[in-house]
C-alpha angles and dihedrals in degrees: 000000000000111000122240087233093063091050092048089052091048093052091050091047094057095043094248088135123056138172123223107181094149096040110029119196127226120232123218086256089061094251114143110226138193091199139048135195121203108183089169085087093069100086088058089061108052097184094053092040091052089053090054093046091050089051089051091052090051091052090046091059089057095059114109090221119041112223121245091202134025118213133194130192121237120292120348096034096051101078092051096045092046094047093046090048091052094047093048095037090239122142113252135202135179132226122224117222088226131016112264113251096233141044114017092347088220123157093206115074128188106037148332119308101178113133091359128125103243127193114205117217121203131179095212138002122205111154093350095237099126092042093052092046085057090051089050091052091050093048091048086056089054099260124145107232121179103142139052122190116202132181095220138002133181089221095231114180087228092062094044090054092047093052091046091052090050090050092237122136112223115214111196118201095195119008112215089238087070092050089050092051093050092047090052093047091050092051094245088129134017127247089254092052091048089053089050091054091048090052089050093049092052094050110012100163093056096045111113102180 
């Protein structure tokens, strides 16, 4: 088993995690944030990416039901779902955010998912909205979706509630709390800044920077 600490260190090494206390960013959900995570950087760094993929495989072995298909959401989830599918010899598909306006107009690309156990792969979960829209698209196509495996998650109560309501179990490879702890230990942020991020994580929609 690859420890979450090693993965947290890897994400910090490649600059996939950044802190923006003086210039917060705004997520699609409207949440103002002093941090960002860009796991799209991983394929550029094969050693760190391999560490993440090995961690995913280890989590995969723990699932009570082994997936028949692995799915990734356009676009950030696709490299990870495709690579994991290749490494585990499991068929993989990807989910469009919107149906294409020509041809079959399908949101699911790659193959049939009806009556198949599908594992959804995500690079990052904030509120869970995009992930659960992917779950909805898969279920509309007849797939059985009970699990979502994500590289990192902020652990917002809002997302946990949303996944619970959708009856999907979220498996987090490296919770952001672990990344935060490693960043603080390495001196990337101060104790005061770490406390500020923790306050944000506990109540993100009321955080004003």
